[in-house]
N, C-alpha and C positions, 0 to 999 in steps of 0.2 A: 492512338491518336497521336502522331509523330510533328513535329515540326519540321522543316524544310529551311534550306537557305541555298538561294541559287545566286550563280554569276553567269551571264551568258550576254551574248550580242544578238540584237534584233532586229530585224527587217521586215516593211512593209510594203505592201503594194496594193495598188486598187487595180481590180481586175472584172471581167465580166464572165458572164456562166460558160461560153465557148472557149476563153482563153481558161477556164477550169479545167474544161473537160480535157482538153488538149493538154495539159500540166499533168495531169492525174494520169495519163496516158504513159507519159514520156519518164513520171518517178517510180512508176508503179514496179518497175525492175531494182530499185534500189534502197527501196522502202516500205514498211512495213502499218497498214492501221495499228493505231493506239489501243491499248485496252479497254477504252472509253471511245471507241471511235467519233462516234456522233452523240452532242449531249446538248441541252441550251441550259446558258451561262445567266447568272444574275450577278450585276458589279453595283454595288452600290458605295459611289465614291463620298468621302468627307470632307468637308471642306470650313475655311472660316464663311462667316455671313459676307465679307465680300467677294469670297473665291478664290482666295490669294493665291491656292495651290493650284488650280486649274489657271490660275490666269498666268503663272508662272510656269506652265507646262506650255502654255501658248506660246510664250515669248524665247520657250527654250535657253534659258541661261545655260552657265556652266553647270552648274547644278541642279536639281527637281527631284522632289520626292511627291509621291502620293500613301494616302492611305483608303484604303479601299476593303469590303466585306463580298466574299465572292460565294456564291451558292450554288447550286446545280440543281434543276429540275427536278424531283420525286426523292431526294435524298437530302436529309435531315440533320445538317454538319455545314457550316460558316467556316472558310479561311477567311481571319485578317490577315492581311499583307498590306506588308507597309516596299513600296516600289521606289526604288534609287535610279537616277541614270546620271550617268557623267556624260558630257561633250568633249568628245575627242575629234582628231580631224578626220580618220578613218571610222573606229571600231564603236562609239559610242555604248560603250558595255553598260548593262543594266544588272542592278542586284535587288533579288527580294527576299525579302523574309516573311514568315507568314506561323500563324500557330491557329490551331482546329478547335472551333467548339458547336457544341449542340446552337441550334437557331435559339431554343428557347435561354440557353444561356444568353445569346447575343439580344436577344429583347430586354435580357435584363438589363444588362451590360449598355445599350442606347438609354434606358429610362434612368440613367445613372443611381440605381439601386446600391451598385458597388462598384468597383474598380475589377480591371480584369488582372491586376496581378493576385488581387483578393483572392478572385477565380479559380486563375491558374494553383495558388498554395491551400488552396484546401480540398483540389483535385487532386494534390502529393504529384503535379508534373515535372519535370525534365529541367534541368539547370537552363537547356538552350530555350525552352518556354517561358520559363521563367524571365530570362533573358527579355525576349522579342515583346512579352508582355508588357514590361518597366519601360519598352520603345512607346510603342502604343500609347499607353497611357500618358507619358511623358506627353507625347504629341497632341492629343487630344484635349488632357490639360492646359498645357500650355499657348497651343495655337487657338484653341477655343472651337475644336472643329465638330462638326454635329454631319449625320447624313444629309445628303446636297441630290444627288441625280443620282436616278437608277438605269440603268444601262442594259439590256438583255440582246440573245443574239441567238442564233442556230450554229454551233460550230464539229466541221469534221477533222479529227486528228489523224496526223501520219507521224511515224520516228523512226527512229537509227540507232542501234545498240551504242555509236559514239556522241550521244547525246544530240544530235541533230533532229528539229521537230519543224513540221510544218502544217500548220492550221490553215482552215477557211471557213470564216466567218459571213454568216448571212442574214437576212431581214433584221437589220439592225435597227432597235426599238430603244426608246424612251420616257422617261416623263420626270417629271421635279416634284409630285408630291404624292400622296398616299403610297410610301417607300417599304412597301410589304413585298418581300420575294416572291410576289405571284403576278401572273399577266393579267391586266386589266382591258377593259373595253377601250378606255381612253389612252393608250400607250399609244404612240405617236411614231411614224416611221420614217427614219431619215434619210435614206437614199430615194432618189426620183429619177433617175439616170441607168442606164444598162451599166456603168462599170458600179454596182452593189455587193461586191465581193471583197474583203480583205482578206488579203492571204499572206501570213506574218511567218517568217523563218529564223530559228531559235539557233542558233550553234553556241557550242563553246570556245570556238576560233572561225577560221574561214572558212567560208563555203567550199566542199568540195568542186573541185572541175567538174565534173559530170552535171552539178546544177549548174553552176553560172554557164555552162554551154545551153541547157534549156533554157536560161531566162534571155539570154542574148539572143538566140534564135527565134523566141516567139516575141524579142522586143518590150519586154516587161522590164522595167527598171524601178528602184525603191522612193519610196516620197515618205515624208513626215504625214503620220497620221494617228492624232491620239483622238481614242474615240469619244471621250469624255469631254477631252478641249475644241472639238469640233461640234458636239452636240451642245454645247453650252454656248456657242458662238450663237448656234441657231436659235436657241431657246432668249435668249438675248434679243434677237434680230427679230422673231416673235413678239417680244413683247413690247419693242421699239415702234411697230407697223402702228 
């Protein structure tokens, strides 16, 4: 049950199914399928009652951070993650720190019956686990955070040994009640048009030349797209109708 700390550059693109097929056909000679090529992801975002963290993400200040719990369909583990992003002229680097616990332990944590630090300490985990747990406990208690929005989607993942990752997220859905890591009949679909695939490219530095050429040839350009930010805006709009 290792914790991980990531720092990388992330770029997002909104594409349609035809563009996805074209891109995959062109990158397949440079990159390979990830070990977990296909997955169904559940991201549960924590926030204040006023949704201050999501609002900060939408406003895109010089510094923003998120706290989320990520789980995968059919997998009895939850990754508690702090995502931090700095606004710079070109790279906008992101940093992610995470610790893994069971779904049962996550339910206990959310019920406020214990702290993450106590949980990690009782399990005799590593110093890195303990430090990340302290950060998460501080955010939860200091900002008074609790689970607010659940975001779900299907992902296809590709990787390269140098740390390059390309993912395609489809079937984006959400709900802001009944926040368990399962699908429900009342889950809402986010996209209504054909550009309904979110491609993310993550790298440790500049993108390789072969990839920039593929993107340029297909006229695919990066854009800002926060899943939880866009979904929050849609939730607010729906409530005001």
